[in-house]
N, C-alpha and C positions, 0 to 999 in steps of 0.2 A: 326554143329548142329543148329546154329542160322538161317541159310537159310532154314533148314527143318522146324523150328518153324515158320518162317515168311510165307513160302508158305502154310504150313498146316493150320495155323490160317487164312490166307487170303482166302483160298478155303473154310474153314469152315464158315467164316463170310459172304462171298459174293457169294459162289458157287451156292446155291439154287436160289438166286435172279437172278443171271446171267443166269441160266438155264431157269428160267421163262421168263426172258427178251428175250433171243434168241429163245425160243420155242413159245411164245405167242405174245409178243409185237413187236419184230423186224420185223416179216413178214408183219405187217400192218403199213405203214408209218404214218397214222393218229395217231395211238397210240404212236408212237415214239415222234411225235410232242407234244402230250399231256403229255407224261412222262417228257419231258424237260420243257415245258411251264406251264403246270398245269392249264391253263385257256384259252382254245381256243375252247370250246365245240360248240358254235354256228357257228363259222367259219368252223369247221370240219363237222358239220351236212350238210352244204351247198355242200360240195364236197364228201360226203360219198356215197358209192354204194347203201345203203339202208338208206336214211336219216330219214325215219319215223320209223325205227325199234326200239322197246323198249329195245332191247338188247344192243344198242349203249351206253346207260347210264351206264349199268353195266361194259362194257368194258372200257369206259372212266374213270369210278370211279376206276377200278382196276389199269389202267395205271397211273393215277394221284397218287394213293396211293403208287404204286411201285416207282414212282419218288420221292415222299416225303420220303419213306423208305430208298431208296438208298442215298439220300442227308443226312439223319440222320446217316446212317451207315458209310458213308465216313467221315463226320465231327466228329462223336463221337469216332470212333475206329482207324482212320488212324494214329494218334499219337502213340497210344499203339502198333500198328502193326510195325511202324518204330522202336520203342524202342526194339522190340523183336529181332532185329538184333544185339543188343549190346552184350557186353562180358558176362553178367550175365543173370540170370533168376529170375523173380519176382514171388513168390509163392502167391497164394490166401490166405488171412488171415483166412477165415472161413473153407477152405479146404486146409490144408497145403501140401497135396500130389499132388495138381494140379496147373499147371501154371496159373497165372492170365490172361495171354494173351489168353489161350485156353478158359477159362471161359467167358471172354469178347467176344471172337469170337462167341461162342454159343449164348450168350445173344444178340449180334448184329444181328445175323441171325434171331432169333425169333422176335426181335423188328422190323426188316425190313418187315417181313411177317405180323406182327401186323398192321403196317401202311397201307398196302394194303387192309386188311380186314376192318379196321376201316374206311377207305375212302368209301368203298362200303356201309357200314352200315350208314355212315353219309349222303351219297347221297340219300339213301332210306329214312332216317329219315327226312331230310330237304324237300325232294320232297313231301312226304306223311304227313308231319307235325306230325310225330310219335315221341313224346317227350321221350318215354321210350328208343327208339333206340339212340337218341342223348345223353340221360343221360348215357346209357350203354357205349358209346364211351368215354365220359368224365371220368366216374368212373373207367373203365378198363384201361384207359390211366394212371391215377394216380396209380392204383394198380400195373400195370406192372412196372412203374417207381420206386415205393416204394419197390417192391420186389427186385430190384437190390441192394438196400442198404444192404441186407443180405450177399452179396458177401464180404463186408468189415467189417462185424461184428465179433469182437473177442470173443463175448460172446455166439453166436449161433453156436453150432457144426454142421458142414455140411450145413452151410447157403447157400452155392452156389448151393447145390442140391435142397434145398427148393425154392430158387429163380428161377432156371431153370424149375423145375416142376410146380411151380405156374404160370409162364409165359406160359408154354405149356397148362395148363388147361384154362387160359384166352383166349389163341389163339383158342383152340378147341371150347370154348363157342361162340366166335365171329364167327368162321366158321359155327357153327350150325345156328346162326342167319342169316347169308348170305344164307345158303342152304334153310332155310324156306322162305326167301324173293324171291329167284330164283324159288322155287316151286310155290309160290303164283303167281308170274309173268307168269309162264307157264300155270297155271290153268286159269288165266284171258284170255290168248290167245286161249285156247282150246275151 
């Protein structure tokens, strides 16, 4: 049972990110370099197929965000994932019917995606000097982090559900901001 928990939680936490990596980032070696190094934009523009393309910045932001997200996910969750192979199971305090390993896997998956979207919003915010976007990234980052405290709350019934749903709402709001930015970019080019 412990191996099932290990692989189930590992695929829950890292599966969507790895699918995005192999589907979008891995086919482009420049994005792989950016995912690993996170600061090579000017050098990559020199060797890019379309160095003047305005879409390079969005792709670079997404790859850098995925790199930060994967680093966060590995550092924050790998210890719990290894502990899931132990002899017992640790239940979530706020949701006693669910394993803490599974709740943490879902949270890790959502936060990895958050980092990708936050990086895209940050790139746009700093490039266009849009302080509301920069403020959104900071506030939603704090909000997503503080929502995870509900997982360990003994006083909030179903705190893990509120935590996950709150993070999904923040992620969808951030995705909406990115969609508006991409639409504005397309309208500028048309």
